[in-house]
C-alpha positions in Angstrom: 0.0 0.0 0.0 1.2 3.5 -0.9 2.6 5.5 2.1 3.2 9.2 1.4 4.0 10.1 5.0 7.8 10.0 4.5 7.7 12.6 1.6 8.6 16.2 2.3 6.2 19.0 1.4 7.6 19.6 -2.1 7.8 15.9 -2.9 4.2 15.4 -1.7 2.9 18.3 -3.8 4.6 16.9 -6.9 3.3 13.4 -6.3 -0.3 14.7 -5.9 -0.1 17.1 -8.8 -3.2 17.4 -11.0 -3.4 16.0 -14.5 -1.7 17.7 -17.4 1.9 18.7 -17.9 4.2 18.7 -14.8 7.8 19.7 -14.6 9.9 18.7 -11.6 13.3 20.5 -11.1 15.0 17.9 -8.9 18.4 18.8 -7.4 21.1 16.1 -6.8 20.2 13.8 -3.9 16.7 15.2 -3.4 14.8 11.9 -3.9 13.7 12.2 -7.5 13.4 8.4 -7.9 11.3 8.2 -4.8 9.0 10.9 -6.3 8.8 9.2 -9.7 7.9 5.8 -8.2 5.5 7.3 -5.7 3.8 9.2 -8.6 3.3 6.0 -10.6 2.0 4.2 -7.5 -0.3 7.1 -6.7 -1.7 7.1 -10.3 -2.4 3.4 -10.1 -3.8 3.2 -6.5 -5.4 6.5 -6.0 -6.2 7.7 -9.5 -7.0 4.2 -10.9 -4.8 4.5 -14.0 -4.3 1.2 -15.9 -0.7 0.1 -15.2 -0.5 -1.2 -18.9 -1.2 2.4 -20.1 1.6 4.1 -18.1 4.8 4.8 -20.0 8.0 5.7 -18.0 11.3 6.6 -19.7 14.5 5.9 -17.9 18.1 6.4 -19.1 19.5 3.0 -18.1 18.0 -0.5 -17.8 19.3 -0.5 -14.2 17.2 2.5 -13.3 14.2 0.9 -15.0 14.6 -2.3 -12.9 15.1 -0.3 -9.7 11.9 1.6 -10.4 9.9 -1.6 -11.2 11.2 -3.2 -7.9 10.2 -0.1 -5.9 6.7 -0.1 -7.4 6.2 -3.8 -6.8 7.3 -3.4 -3.2 4.8 -0.5 -2.8 1.8 -2.0 -4.6 1.4 -5.8 -4.3 1.0 -7.5 -7.7 1.4 -4.2 -9.6 3.6 -4.5 -12.7 4.3 -1.6 -15.1 5.4 -3.2 -18.3 6.3 0.0 -20.1 9.1 1.2 -17.9 12.4 1.3 -19.8 14.9 3.3 -21.8 14.0 5.1 -25.0 15.7 2.4 -27.0 13.8 -0.4 -25.1 10.5 1.4 -25.7 11.2 2.0 -29.4 12.3 -1.7 -29.8 8.8 -2.8 -28.5 7.0 -0.3 -30.8 9.1 -1.4 -33.9 8.6 -5.1 -33.1 4.9 -4.5 -33.5 4.8 -1.9 -36.3 8.0 -1.8 -38.3 6.3 -3.7 -41.2 4.6 -0.4 -42.0 8.1 0.8 -43.0 8.5 -2.3 -45.2 10.9 -4.0 -42.8 10.4 -7.4 -41.3 9.4 -7.6 -37.6 11.9 -10.3 -36.7 14.9 -8.0 -37.0 17.9 -8.3 -34.7 19.7 -5.4 -32.9 23.5 -5.0 -33.2 25.9 -3.3 -30.9 28.9 -1.1 -31.8 31.3 -4.0 -32.1 29.0 -5.6 -34.7 28.8 -2.3 -36.5 32.6 -2.1 -36.7 32.6 -5.7 -38.1 30.3 -4.6 -40.9 32.3 -1.5 -41.6 35.5 -3.5 -41.9 33.8 -5.7 -44.4 32.9 -2.6 -46.5 36.5 -1.5 -46.3 37.7 -4.8 -47.7 35.0 -4.8 -50.5 35.7 -1.2 -51.4 39.4 -1.4 -51.0 39.4 1.4 -48.4 42.6 1.4 -46.3 42.4 1.7 -42.5 45.5 3.9 -42.9 43.3 6.5 -44.6 40.1 6.2 -42.6 39.7 4.5 -39.2 36.7 2.2 -38.8 35.7 4.1 -35.6 35.8 7.4 -37.4 33.5 5.9 -40.1 31.1 4.7 -37.4 31.0 8.3 -36.0 30.1 9.7 -39.4 27.4 7.0 -39.9 25.9 7.8 -36.6 25.9 11.6 -37.2 24.6 11.3 -40.8 21.7 9.0 -39.7 20.6 10.9 -36.6 20.8 14.4 -38.2 19.4 13.1 -41.6 22.4 14.5 -43.5 22.6 13.7 -47.3 26.3 13.4 -48.0 25.7 13.8 -51.7 24.6 17.4 -51.0 27.7 18.5 -49.1 29.2 21.3 -51.2 31.0 23.6 -48.8 34.1 23.4 -46.6 32.1 24.5 -43.6 29.6 21.7 -43.8 32.4 19.2 -44.4 34.2 20.4 -41.3 30.9 20.2 -39.3 31.1 16.4 -39.9 34.8 16.5 -38.8 35.9 15.5 -42.3 38.9 17.7 -43.2 39.8 16.4 -46.7 37.5 16.6 -49.7 39.0 13.3 -51.1 37.6 11.4 -48.0 34.0 12.4 -48.8 33.5 9.9 -51.6 34.8 7.1 -49.4 32.4 8.1 -46.6 29.5 8.2 -49.1 30.4 4.7 -50.2 30.6 3.5 -46.5 27.3 5.0 -45.4 25.4 3.7 -48.5 26.8 0.2 -48.2 26.4 0.1 -44.4 22.6 0.7 -44.8 22.4 -1.8 -47.6 24.0 -4.5 -45.5 21.7 -3.8 -42.5 18.6 -4.0 -44.6 19.7 -7.1 -46.4 20.4 -8.9 -43.1 17.4 -7.4 -41.4 19.5 -5.7 -38.7 19.0 -2.5 -36.8 21.6 -0.6 -34.9 20.9 1.4 -31.7 20.4 4.6 -33.6 17.9 2.9 -35.9 15.6 2.1 -33.0 15.1 5.8 -32.5 15.4 6.9 -36.2 12.8 4.4 -37.4 10.4 5.1 -34.6 10.5 8.8 -35.5 10.0 7.9 -39.1 7.1 5.6 -38.3 5.3 8.3 -36.4 6.1 11.0 -39.0 5.1 8.9 -42.0 2.1 7.1 -40.5 -0.1 9.5 -38.4 -2.6 6.7 -37.7 0.1 4.6 -36.1 1.2 7.6 -34.0 -2.4 8.1 -32.9 -2.6 4.5 -32.0 0.3 4.8 -29.6 -0.9 8.1 -28.2 -4.1 6.4 -27.3 -2.2 3.4 -25.9 -0.6 5.6 -23.2 -2.7 7.6 -20.8 0.2 8.9 -18.8 3.9 9.4 -19.7 6.8 10.0 -17.2 10.4 10.9 -18.0 13.4 10.5 -15.6 16.7 12.4 -16.1 15.0 14.8 -18.4 18.2 16.9 -18.8 19.9 14.0 -20.6 17.2 13.8 -23.3 18.5 14.5 -26.8 16.6 16.0 -29.7 15.4 12.8 -31.3 14.3 11.4 -28.0 12.4 14.7 -27.3 10.7 14.3 -30.7 9.6 10.7 -29.9 8.4 11.8 -26.4 6.4 14.6 -27.9 4.9 12.3 -30.6 3.6 9.9 -27.9 1.9 12.6 -25.9 -1.9 12.5 -26.2 -2.7 16.1 -27.4 -6.0 16.1 -25.5 -4.9 15.1 -22.0 -1.2 16.1 -22.1 -0.6 13.8 -19.1 3.1 14.1 -18.8 5.4 14.2 -15.8 9.1 15.0 -16.4 11.9 15.1 -13.7 15.4 16.4 -14.1 18.1 18.9 -13.0 19.4 21.5 -15.4 22.6 21.7 -13.3 23.4 18.1 -14.2 23.2 18.5 -18.0 26.6 17.0 -18.8 25.8 15.1 -22.0 25.6 17.8 -24.6 28.4 16.1 -26.6 25.9 13.3 -27.3 22.9 15.4 -28.1 21.4 16.6 -24.7 20.8 20.3 -24.6 20.5 22.7 -21.6 17.5 24.5 -23.1 15.3 21.5 -23.0 13.6 22.8 -19.8 12.7 26.2 -21.3 11.6 24.4 -24.5 9.3 22.2 -22.4 7.8 25.2 -20.6 7.4 27.0 -24.0 5.6 24.0 -25.5 3.4 23.4 -22.4 2.5 26.9 -21.1 0.0 25.4 -18.6 2.7 23.2 -17.0 2.9 23.1 -13.2 6.5 23.4 -11.9 7.8 22.0 -8.6 11.3 22.3 -7.2 12.9 19.6 -5.1 15.8 21.3 -3.2 16.0 19.3 0.1 19.1 17.1 -0.3 19.2 13.8 1.7 22.7 12.8 0.6 25.4 15.3 1.5 26.5 17.3 4.5 26.0 21.0 4.7 29.7 21.7 4.0 29.7 19.7 0.8 26.5 21.5 -0.4 28.1 24.9 0.4 30.9 23.9 -2.1 28.4 22.6 -4.7 26.1 25.7 -4.5 29.0 28.2 -4.6 30.5 26.6 -7.7 27.3 26.2 -9.8 26.2 29.8 -9.1 29.0 30.9 -11.5 26.9 29.5 -14.4 24.8 32.2 -16.0 22.5 30.1 -18.1 20.6 28.1 -15.4 17.3 27.9 -13.5 18.1 29.3 -10.1 18.0 26.9 -7.1 20.0 26.2 -4.0 20.3 22.8 -2.4 19.6 22.7 1.3 19.8 19.8 3.8 18.9 18.8 7.3 22.1 16.8 7.5 25.0 17.7 9.8 27.7 20.3 9.0 30.1 17.4 8.5 33.9 17.5 7.7 35.3 20.6 6.0 36.0 19.9 2.3 39.8 19.4 1.8 41.8 20.9 -1.1 45.2 19.5 -1.7 47.9 20.7 -4.1 50.8 18.4 -4.8 54.0 19.4 -6.6 53.7 16.6 -9.1 51.0 14.2 -10.3 52.9 11.4 -8.4 52.7 13.4 -5.2 49.0 13.9 -5.8 48.5 10.2 -6.2 50.6 9.4 -3.1 48.5 11.8 -1.1 45.2 10.1 -2.1 46.7 6.6 -1.3 47.8 7.8 2.1 44.3 9.3 3.0 42.6 6.1 1.9 45.0 3.9 3.9 44.5 6.1 6.9 40.7 6.0 6.8 40.7 2.3 6.1 43.2 1.5 8.9 41.2 3.5 11.4 38.1 1.7 10.3 36.3 4.9 9.5 35.4 3.7 6.0 35.6 0.6 3.9 37.1 0.7 0.4 33.6 0.1 -1.0 32.5 3.4 0.5 35.3 5.4 -1.3 35.6 6.6 -4.9 38.2 8.5 -7.0 36.6 10.5 -9.8 38.2 12.2 -12.7 37.4 14.2 -15.9 39.2 11.9 -18.3 40.1 8.2 -18.3 43.8 8.7 -18.7 44.0 10.3 -15.3 43.4 7.0 -13.6 46.8 5.5 -14.6 48.9 6.9 -11.7 46.2 6.2 -9.2 45.9 2.6 -10.4 49.7 2.2 -10.3 49.9 3.5 -6.7 46.9 1.3 -5.6 48.7 -1.7 -7.0 51.9 -0.7 -5.2 50.1 -0.3 -1.9 47.8 -3.4 -2.2 44.6 -1.3 -2.3 41.7 -3.2 -3.9 40.1 -1.1 -6.7 37.7 -1.5 -9.6 37.8 0.7 -12.7 34.4 1.4 -14.2 34.1 1.8 -17.9 36.3 -1.3 -18.7 35.1 -3.9 -21.2 31.3 -4.5 -20.6 30.1 -7.9 -19.5 28.1 -8.5 -22.7 31.0 -7.2 -24.8 33.4 -9.9 -23.6 34.7 -12.3 -26.2 33.3 -15.5 -24.7 29.9 -13.9 -23.9 29.5 -12.6 -27.4 30.5 -16.0 -28.8 27.7 -17.8 -26.9 25.2 -15.0 -27.5 25.9 -15.5 -31.2 25.0 -19.2 -30.9 21.8 -18.2 -29.1 21.0 -15.7 -31.9 21.4 -18.5 -34.5 18.8 -20.6 -32.6 16.4 -17.7 -32.8 17.3 -16.8 -36.4 19.4 -19.3 -38.3 20.3 -16.9 -41.1 21.8 -14.2 -38.8 24.8 -13.2 -40.8 26.9 -11.5 -38.1 26.4 -14.4 -35.7 27.3 -16.9 -38.4 30.5 -15.1 -39.3 31.4 -14.8 -35.6 31.2 -18.5 -34.7 31.8 -20.3 -38.0 35.3 -21.0 -36.7 34.7 -21.0 -33.0 35.7 -23.4 -31.6 38.3 -23.8 -34.4 37.0 -26.0 -37.1 39.3 -25.2 -40.1 37.2 -22.4 -41.7 39.7 -19.6 -41.8 39.4 -15.9 -42.6 40.4 -16.5 -46.3 37.5 -18.9 -46.7 35.1 -16.6 -45.0 36.2 -13.7 -47.2 35.6 -15.9 -50.4 32.1 -16.9 -49.2 31.3 -13.3 -48.5 32.6 -12.2 -51.9 30.5 -14.8 -53.6 27.5 -13.7 -51.7 28.0 -10.1 -52.7 28.6 -11.0 -56.4 25.5 -13.2 -56.6 23.3 -11.1 -54.4 22.9 -13.9 -51.9 22.9 -14.0 -48.1 25.9 -15.5 -46.4 23.7 -18.3 -44.9 22.4 -19.2 -48.4 25.9 -19.6 -49.7 26.8 -21.9 -46.8 23.7 -24.0 -47.6 24.5 -24.2 -51.3 28.1 -25.4 -50.4 26.8 -28.0 -48.0 24.3 -29.2 -50.6 26.9 -29.4 -53.3 25.1 -26.7 -55.3 28.3 -24.6 -55.7 31.4 -26.0 -57.3 33.9 -24.5 -54.8 36.6 -26.0 -52.6 36.4 -23.4 -49.8 36.9 -25.8 -46.9 33.9 -27.7 -48.3 34.0 -30.6 -45.9 34.4 -28.4 -42.9 31.5 -26.2 -43.9 29.3 -29.3 -44.4 30.2 -30.5 -40.9 29.5 -27.0 -39.5 26.0 -26.9 -41.0 25.3 -30.4 -39.7 26.5 -29.2 -36.3 24.0 -26.3 -36.4 21.2 -28.6 -37.4 22.0 -30.9 -34.5 22.0 -27.9 -32.1 18.5 -26.8 -33.4 17.1 -30.3 -32.9 18.6 -30.8 -29.5 17.4 -27.4 -28.1 13.8 -27.2 -29.5 12.0 -27.9 -26.2 14.6 -26.5 -23.7 14.5 -23.4 -21.6 16.9 -20.5 -22.4 19.5 -21.5 -19.8 19.2 -25.2 -20.8 19.7 -24.2 -24.5 23.0 -22.4 -23.5 24.2 -25.4 -21.5 23.4 -27.7 -24.3 25.3 -25.5 -26.8 28.4 -25.4 -24.5 28.3 -29.2 -24.3 27.8 -29.9 -28.0 30.5 -27.5 -29.3 32.8 -28.4 -26.3 33.2 -24.8 -25.5 34.8 -25.4 -22.1 37.7 -27.2 -23.7 38.1 -24.3 -26.2 38.1 -21.8 -23.4 41.0 -23.6 -21.7 43.1 -22.9 -24.8 42.7 -19.1 -24.4 44.4 -16.6 -22.1 42.6 -15.8 -18.8 40.7 -19.1 -19.2 39.5 -19.2 -15.6 38.2 -15.7 -15.7 36.4 -16.4 -19.0 34.8 -19.6 -17.6 33.6 -17.6 -14.5 32.1 -15.1 -17.0 30.2 -17.9 -18.8 28.9 -19.2 -15.4 27.8 -15.6 -14.7 25.9 -15.6 -18.0 24.1 -18.8 -17.1 23.2 -17.2 -13.8 22.0 -14.0 -15.5 19.7 -16.1 -17.8 18.3 -18.1 -14.9 17.5 -14.8 -13.1 15.8 -13.5 -16.2 13.8 -16.7 -16.5 12.7 -16.5 -12.9 11.5 -12.9 -13.4 10.0 -13.6 -16.8 8.8 -17.2 -16.7 6.9 -17.0 -20.0 9.5 -15.2 -22.0 11.0 -16.6 -25.2 14.6 -16.7 -26.3 13.9 -13.9 -28.7 12.6 -11.6 -25.9 15.7 -12.4 -23.8 18.0 -11.5 -26.7 16.0 -8.3 -27.3 16.5 -7.3 -23.7 20.3 -7.9 -23.5 20.8 -6.2 -26.8 19.9 -3.0 -25.0 22.3 -3.4 -22.1 24.8 -0.5 -21.7 28.0 0.1 -19.8 26.1 1.8 -17.0 24.0 -1.3 -16.4 26.9 -3.7 -15.9 27.9 -4.0 -12.3 28.4 -7.8 -12.3 32.2 -7.6 -12.1 32.3 -5.1 -9.2 34.6 -6.4 -6.5 32.8 -6.4 -3.2 35.2 -4.3 -1.2 37.2 -2.1 -3.6 37.7 1.6 -4.2 35.7 2.7 -7.2 37.6 4.6 -10.0 35.5 6.2 -12.7 35.0 9.3 -14.8 32.5 11.8 -13.5 30.2 11.1 -16.4 30.1 7.4 -15.4 29.6 8.4 -11.7 26.3 10.2 -12.4 23.6 8.5 -10.4 25.9 7.1 -7.8 26.9 8.1 -4.3 29.8 7.4 -2.0 30.6 8.4 1.6 34.1 9.6 0.6 34.9 11.1 -2.8 38.2 12.3 -4.3 38.0 14.5 -7.4 41.5 14.5 -8.9 43.2 16.5 -11.6 41.6 19.9 -10.8 44.0 21.8 -13.0 43.4 24.3 -15.8 43.5 22.5 -19.2 42.6 19.2 -17.5 39.4 20.1 -15.5 38.2 22.3 -17.0 39.5 21.0 -20.3 40.5 23.2 -23.2 37.6 24.2 -25.4 36.9 26.2 -28.6 33.5 27.4 -27.6 34.7 28.9 -24.4 31.5 30.2 -22.6 29.1 27.3 -23.3 31.7 24.6 -22.8 32.9 26.2 -19.6 29.4 26.1 -18.2 29.2 22.4 -19.0 32.6 21.8 -17.4 31.3 23.5 -14.3 28.2 21.3 -14.3 30.4 18.2 -14.6 32.4 19.4 -11.5 29.0 20.0 -9.7 27.9 16.4 -10.5 31.2 15.1 -9.1 30.9 17.1 -5.9 27.3 16.0 -5.3 28.3 12.3 -5.4 29.9 12.8 -2.0 27.9 12.1 1.2 30.4 12.7 4.1 33.9 13.6 3.0 35.1 15.4 -0.1 38.7 15.9 -1.3 39.6 18.1 -4.3 43.1 17.6 -5.5 45.5 19.0 -8.1 49.2 19.3 -8.8 51.8 21.8 -10.0 53.6 19.4 -12.3 53.4 19.4 -16.0 50.4 18.7 -18.2 50.4 15.2 -19.8 48.7 16.8 -22.8 50.6 20.0 -23.5 53.7 19.6 -21.3 53.0 23.0 -19.9 53.4 23.8 -16.2 50.0 23.2 -14.4 48.1 25.7 -12.3 45.1 24.9 -10.1 41.6 24.9 -11.6 39.5 28.0 -11.5 36.8 25.9 -9.9 38.8 25.8 -6.7 38.8 29.6 -6.5 35.1 29.7 -7.4 34.0 27.5 -4.5 35.4 30.2 -2.1 38.2 30.0 0.4 35.8 30.0 3.3 34.3 26.8 2.1 37.4 24.6 2.1 40.6 23.9 4.0 44.0 23.5 2.4 45.9 20.4 3.4 49.6 20.9 3.9 51.9 18.9 1.7 53.2 15.5 2.8 56.5 16.5 1.3 58.9 19.3 2.4 61.4 21.1 0.3 65.0 20.8 1.4 65.1 24.6 1.6 62.5 27.3 2.0 63.0 28.2 -1.7 60.0 27.9 -4.1 60.0 24.7 -6.2 59.4 26.7 -9.4 63.1 26.6 -9.9 63.0 27.1 -13.7 61.0 29.7 -15.7 61.6 29.7 -19.5 60.3 33.3 -19.6 63.1 34.7 -17.4 66.9 34.9 -17.8 68.4 31.8 -16.3 70.1 32.2 -12.9 71.6 28.8 -12.5 73.3 29.6 -9.2 69.9 30.3 -7.7 68.8 26.7 -8.6 70.8 25.3 -5.7 70.4 25.4 -1.9 73.3 26.8 0.2 72.7 25.0 3.5 74.2 21.6 4.3 71.6 18.7 3.8 72.0 15.4 5.6 70.6 12.7 3.3 70.5 9.0 4.2 70.3 6.0 1.9 66.6 4.9 2.0 65.3 8.5 2.1 62.1 8.9 -0.1 62.2 12.0 -2.2 60.1 13.6 -5.0 61.5 15.3 -8.0 59.5 17.8 -10.0 60.0 15.8 -13.3 60.8 12.2 -12.3 58.3 11.9 -9.5 59.0 9.8 -6.3 62.1 7.8 -5.8 64.4 6.3 -3.2 68.1 7.2 -2.5 70.2 4.1 -3.1 73.6 5.7 -3.0 75.5 8.9 -2.0 78.7 9.9 -3.7 79.9 13.3 -2.4 77.5 15.9 -3.8 75.7 13.4 -6.0 72.7 11.3 -5.1 71.9 8.0 -6.9 68.1 7.9 -6.9 65.9 5.0 -8.1 62.8 6.4 -9.7 59.8 4.4 -11.0 59.5 3.4 -14.6 60.3 4.7 -17.2 63.0 6.9 -15.5 65.0 4.3 -13.6 68.2 5.3 -11.7 69.3 9.0 -11.9 72.4 10.7 -10.5 71.4 14.2 -9.3 73.2 17.0 -7.4 71.8 16.7 -3.8 71.3 20.4 -3.2 69.2 21.1 -6.3 65.9 22.8 -5.6 64.0 20.4 -7.8 64.2 17.8 -4.9 61.8 17.4 -2.0 61.9 14.6 0.6 59.3 13.1 3.0 58.8 14.8 6.3 60.6 12.9 9.1 
């Protein structure tokens, strides 16, 4: 039964809002998921809306599952079938109505790795060299051309060419060839990529008003989570589904967390919404349940520097909490050492577990030194954004076999597993079969059948192909009456996949992944007892990196980009690399990009519940090799809102470490200290260029210092100002 007693005043008002358009401005940690689920439960229990006619858009499958669980815990036996991502919703719509676009309803959805496989085929067929054009670059062009409906044959100006990030005219004809043949191959094999799910749904609604009206009448209420992340095509689909008479829509988001403009989200979506729905009721959720007062002071002070925003300030009833710490190291190595020391201290004192701590950064490359120091100090960690579970080689192999059970002619799956496990059908043979299929306008599967039936006079591993087709037929017969998990187990047994895995690197880890896949399927079957193999494959085809937590170590420090961290929370957060040119990064469109950089920093800060560390260093930029300075964001949060932590290292003199300035006349004598310094073998020092090292020898005025790779052992004058050593 729905209990609204735990909602605050603003949350309660939003949940009980009247029909018609409703906009919720929900700050970080203000309980937006609670409000969304309570609103759905309220509509079902109090307002008697049919659960089958409620549509809720989320931005990850994980969020959709969490929402379903909360609703089922609130309302016994209540199930909302239309909770999911835009892609998942569009998949369902297209499975029902794509035939109106003259496409078959039994299509398969491919991921980015499959897309690259197709693109590489096109490169071979068109004799396009990967030295001239990279497949990933071609994929980027395909995605932009499709989403923005760009006709490459009409590109006639340098400006339009550069907007596509193509900088040579001679490349344009190659891209035209790639885009044209990519679409041909998808249509021929009845495949859709992720973008097609949105593009073809938009086309379906635009070209067939009666179909659009059918779906408008299907849904009596529409809700949207993370509204600030909605891109233009998603906004168009959302608008197309709104019933123009009732306009029953409920959108929740935070303009200050718009950090995905690079993939189509746009900060003005809230003002556009209010312009389109002038009768919309607006509610602001500003009571934060996550962070301490001191953390929110920093967040509020920073984001106020953005001019283009809907004004709000987060408040909390939580304690003042620890003062936010700002630390400046002399080198990136020193910054990493500081973070390790703080984590060790908190863990040793049993203040926090590793699981409760996270290190966040603006770009992936910044994790390298942190990872290195975690390994050196035996700190368990997990890097998010690594290879996704469903992208792993062994998982994709077995999913390909499952896809062939559902659709025997699936070309990508056939090509993937035709020689897995190894059965003597090499790349040369596959290429010849593919070439024959192209020349005779046949499907890859048709050519295999003709070879197996002796209808083609070709010697392309003929015996092996016959045996392969017999094997597939055997698998089909043996799995006809089995459940999904039993099908997978039977496939593994028939093809002797466990034996094959043992021949690969990391075989134990791969086999653990396969067992995890079986568990995942069994969990799916438990939750969806009447679902088919096709429905399972549809579901996992939509899984994204943000949904994959299976590989998370139970007690490990989390390392991730701030973009990946969105939607998470940790008791202790370190935000590293707060230097100009790194965070904020360098941008061409200074004003708008700087506002987004500030929003990214705001998202990072508001992940923290109890302790927040902001760190930077005064070393050299890994990108430009320039001397680094602290980020403007540190100044913008205000000196009164943080405490500087003193360095763990001390200079061997009182002199400034900025011992060399290329803009001034060199004064080499001033680069050295005059006092006597008593070094000992074993002293730990930090050098401004080489990072941390250990003194392994003393020869008069020279120190032999062992630095970490790639620098090795260096002999340095012991009184040079570039050296600092640990405090004793």
